[in-house]
C-alpha positions in Angstrom: 102.5 64.4 163.4 105.4 64.3 165.7 107.5 61.1 166.2 109.4 61.1 169.5 112.4 58.7 169.4 113.6 56.8 172.4 116.7 58.2 174.3 118.9 55.4 173.0 117.7 55.5 169.4 120.8 55.6 167.2 121.3 57.2 163.8 120.4 54.0 162.0 116.9 53.8 163.7 116.3 57.5 163.0 117.2 57.0 159.3 114.8 54.0 159.0 112.0 56.2 160.3 112.9 58.9 157.8 112.9 56.5 154.9 109.5 55.1 155.9 108.1 58.6 156.2 109.4 59.6 152.8 107.9 56.5 151.3 104.5 57.6 152.5 105.1 61.1 151.1 105.7 63.0 154.3 108.0 66.0 154.5 110.6 65.3 157.2 112.1 67.7 159.7 114.5 66.7 162.4 115.0 68.3 165.8 118.0 66.9 167.7 117.6 67.6 171.4 120.0 66.9 174.3 118.4 63.6 175.2 116.4 62.5 172.2 115.5 63.3 168.6 112.0 64.5 167.5 110.9 64.0 163.9 108.3 66.3 162.5 106.3 64.7 159.7 104.2 67.1 157.6 101.6 65.6 155.2 98.2 64.0 155.1 98.3 61.5 157.9 95.8 58.8 158.6 95.1 56.6 161.6 97.0 53.9 159.8 100.1 56.1 159.7 99.9 56.7 163.5 99.6 53.0 164.1 102.4 52.0 161.8 105.0 54.4 163.1 104.3 53.5 166.7 105.4 50.0 165.9 108.8 50.9 164.5 112.0 50.2 166.4 113.3 53.2 168.4 110.0 55.1 168.4 108.8 56.1 171.8 105.5 57.6 170.8 103.7 59.3 168.0 101.8 62.6 168.7 99.2 63.9 166.2 99.2 67.7 165.8 95.8 69.2 165.5 96.9 72.8 164.9 97.3 73.8 161.3 100.9 74.9 162.0 103.2 71.9 162.6 106.8 72.9 162.7 106.2 76.1 164.6 104.2 74.3 167.3 105.5 73.7 170.8 104.7 70.0 170.3 107.5 69.8 167.7 110.1 71.7 169.8 110.2 73.3 173.2 112.2 76.4 172.5 114.2 78.1 169.7 117.1 80.3 170.7 118.5 82.5 167.9 122.3 83.2 168.3 124.1 85.8 166.3 127.5 87.3 166.9 127.6 86.3 170.6 124.1 87.7 171.2 120.9 85.7 171.5 117.1 86.1 171.2 115.2 83.6 173.4 116.4 81.4 176.2 115.2 83.6 179.0 117.1 86.8 178.3 116.0 90.2 177.0 117.6 91.7 173.8 117.1 95.3 172.9 117.4 96.2 169.2 117.7 99.9 168.5 118.4 102.5 165.8 116.6 104.9 163.4 113.7 103.9 161.2 115.8 104.6 158.1 119.4 105.0 157.3 119.8 108.6 156.4 123.6 108.9 155.8 126.8 107.3 157.1 127.8 109.9 159.6 124.3 110.2 161.2 123.8 106.4 161.3 127.3 105.6 162.8 126.7 108.3 165.4 123.4 106.8 166.6 124.8 103.2 166.4 127.6 104.0 168.8 125.1 105.9 171.0 122.6 103.1 171.4 125.4 100.6 172.0 126.8 102.7 174.8 123.4 102.8 176.3 123.1 99.1 176.3 121.5 98.0 173.0 122.5 94.5 171.9 121.5 94.8 168.2 121.1 97.5 165.6 118.2 98.2 163.3 117.8 100.5 160.3 115.9 100.5 157.0 117.8 100.5 153.7 114.8 99.6 151.6 111.7 101.4 153.0 108.1 100.4 152.1 106.1 103.6 152.3 102.4 104.3 151.9 103.1 107.1 149.4 105.2 106.4 146.3 106.6 110.0 146.8 108.0 109.4 150.2 111.6 108.5 150.9 112.1 104.9 149.8 115.5 104.3 151.5 119.2 104.5 150.4 119.0 100.8 149.2 122.5 99.2 148.6 124.3 102.4 149.8 122.3 102.0 153.1 123.2 98.4 153.4 126.9 99.3 153.2 126.4 101.8 156.0 124.6 99.2 158.1 127.5 96.7 157.5 130.0 99.3 158.6 128.1 100.1 161.7 128.0 96.5 162.6 131.7 96.2 162.0 132.5 99.2 164.2 130.2 98.3 167.0 130.4 94.5 166.9 126.6 94.4 167.1 124.3 92.2 164.9 122.3 94.2 162.3 118.6 93.9 161.4 117.1 95.3 158.2 114.0 94.8 156.1 113.7 92.8 152.9 110.7 93.5 150.6 111.5 91.6 147.4 112.8 88.1 146.8 115.2 89.6 144.3 116.9 91.5 147.1 117.5 88.6 149.5 120.9 87.6 148.3 122.2 91.1 148.3 120.8 92.1 151.7 122.1 88.8 153.3 125.6 89.8 152.3 125.5 92.9 154.5 123.3 92.1 157.6 122.7 89.4 160.2 118.9 89.2 160.5 116.5 89.8 157.7 113.2 91.4 158.6 109.8 90.8 156.9 107.7 93.9 157.4 104.1 93.9 158.3 102.9 94.6 154.8 104.7 91.5 153.5 103.8 89.0 156.3 101.7 87.1 153.8 103.9 87.5 150.8 104.3 83.7 150.5 106.8 83.8 147.6 109.1 86.0 149.7 108.6 83.7 152.8 109.5 80.6 150.8 112.7 82.2 149.5 113.6 83.3 153.0 113.3 79.6 154.0 116.3 79.0 151.8 118.7 81.4 153.5 121.0 80.5 156.4 120.2 83.6 158.4 117.5 84.4 161.0 114.3 86.0 159.8 112.3 88.4 161.9 108.6 88.2 161.0 106.5 91.2 161.8 102.7 90.7 162.4 100.5 92.1 159.7 98.2 95.0 160.7 95.1 92.8 160.3 96.5 89.4 160.9 95.1 86.9 163.4 97.5 85.0 165.6 97.0 81.9 163.6 97.7 83.7 160.3 100.9 85.1 161.7 102.1 81.7 162.9 101.2 80.1 159.5 103.4 82.8 157.8 106.2 81.6 160.1 105.4 78.0 159.1 106.1 78.9 155.4 109.6 79.9 156.3 110.3 77.0 158.6 108.8 74.4 156.2 111.0 75.8 153.4 114.1 75.0 155.4 114.9 77.8 157.8 114.0 77.2 161.4 115.5 80.5 162.6 112.3 82.6 162.9 111.7 85.5 165.3 108.1 86.7 165.8 107.6 90.5 166.1 104.4 92.0 167.5 104.1 95.6 166.2 100.5 96.4 166.7 97.3 95.6 164.8 94.6 97.8 163.2 91.6 98.5 165.4 88.9 101.1 165.7 91.2 103.2 167.9 92.6 106.2 166.1 94.6 107.9 168.8 97.6 105.5 168.4 99.1 104.5 165.1 98.2 100.8 165.9 96.9 98.9 168.9 99.8 97.1 170.5 98.6 93.5 171.3 100.7 92.5 174.2 98.5 89.4 174.8 100.1 88.1 171.7 103.4 87.5 173.6 102.2 84.8 176.0 99.9 83.3 173.3 102.9 82.9 170.9 104.9 81.5 173.8 102.2 79.0 174.6 101.5 77.9 171.0 105.0 77.9 169.5 108.7 77.5 170.4 109.7 80.8 168.6 111.2 83.9 170.3 109.0 87.0 170.4 110.1 90.6 170.0 107.8 93.6 170.6 108.0 96.9 168.7 106.3 99.6 170.8 107.5 102.3 168.4 105.4 101.1 165.5 102.9 99.6 167.9 101.9 103.1 169.2 103.4 105.7 166.9 104.0 108.1 169.8 107.3 108.4 171.5 105.6 109.1 174.9 104.1 105.6 174.8 107.2 103.7 173.8 108.7 103.5 177.3 105.6 102.3 179.2 104.7 99.8 176.5 108.3 98.5 176.4 108.2 97.9 180.1 104.8 96.2 179.8 106.1 94.0 177.0 108.9 92.8 179.3 106.3 92.0 182.0 104.3 90.0 179.4 107.4 87.9 178.8 108.9 89.1 175.5 112.4 88.0 174.4 113.3 91.3 172.8 112.3 94.9 172.1 112.7 96.9 168.9 113.1 100.6 169.6 113.5 103.5 167.1 116.1 106.1 168.1 117.0 109.2 166.2 119.3 112.2 167.1 116.6 114.7 166.2 113.2 113.0 165.6 111.6 116.2 164.3 114.0 116.0 161.4 113.8 112.3 160.8 113.1 111.3 157.2 110.5 108.7 158.4 108.7 107.9 161.6 110.0 110.8 163.7 107.0 111.0 166.0 107.6 107.5 167.4 111.4 107.8 167.8 113.2 108.3 171.1 116.0 110.7 171.4 119.3 109.2 172.6 118.7 110.6 176.1 115.2 109.1 176.3 116.6 105.8 175.1 119.3 105.9 177.8 116.6 106.5 180.4 114.6 103.5 179.0 117.6 101.3 179.3 118.1 102.3 182.9 114.6 101.3 183.7 115.0 98.0 181.8 118.1 97.2 183.8 116.1 97.7 187.0 113.1 95.7 185.7 115.1 92.8 184.4 117.1 92.6 187.6 113.9 92.5 189.7 112.6 89.7 187.4 115.9 87.8 187.3 116.1 88.2 183.5 119.5 88.6 181.9 119.7 91.7 179.8 121.8 91.1 176.6 124.6 93.7 176.5 123.3 94.9 179.9 126.8 94.9 181.4 127.7 98.1 179.5 127.6 101.3 181.5 125.4 104.3 180.4 127.5 106.9 178.8 
């Protein structure tokens, strides 16, 4: 349930409600707004609980949440904005995250990092630990790759996103990057999600290939309920009967997540389609659907990429996409993060 405090409710009244909730074995989560505080109470509530808390001093109203997800719900909070190094995800702007699928070496990665920044990207992406279908495929440069990502972030000044696959790697990865990504294969790795709830950095949660909307949000609930409210949802396509594309990009998920939760939504048209020709039109469509960000794979020479070359844009194609995104966001009155940089 959600307990909405009155505008003039001071810290002592809020504390009294917290104490009473804990006495009744509720997990308590506070959300301090500009005008009032909202208290999320997670536990087995009864009608008696609803009646009791409505009588407490400083309580304006008590709202039962019927959805299985509580802390991710829009009833608990209107909007979450993730801010990292002067850049943000959410809040009505559009953020473009770009880079190669995998870090393949320092010189190559730094080159593409500076290239995508010059074109207008606001964040960098790159895999240091790579989950691959085949155990014989390139698995990533691991810690050496993390050091390259950190150097790219230092040189460009852009936040860096990379994937974490194992709870044992969280502490190490968090030392080098700004946002930790949970890949689609690990969306329901609940032990990993709980541990990510203990870190003080944002987590990007990719939708599993066979996950329903509710299952995806419940995965986010694991992270939030474990103590980390900084969750970014990422739609990257789901498995369907269609075999022409790598996945079926579900753009309806964007307005649905916006309606049901307060979390920012990023769309990954690279993994969502698996074909570079489809990345630009689906990226533009995602903006039209209301996404907060795009994750685009860019490689100097996709035909020689160590992973996911067919879905990667060349730097020139990425530059062309950024030009169209500037035009589209201007027409829609959306601020483009990092959009004040000139192409070049």
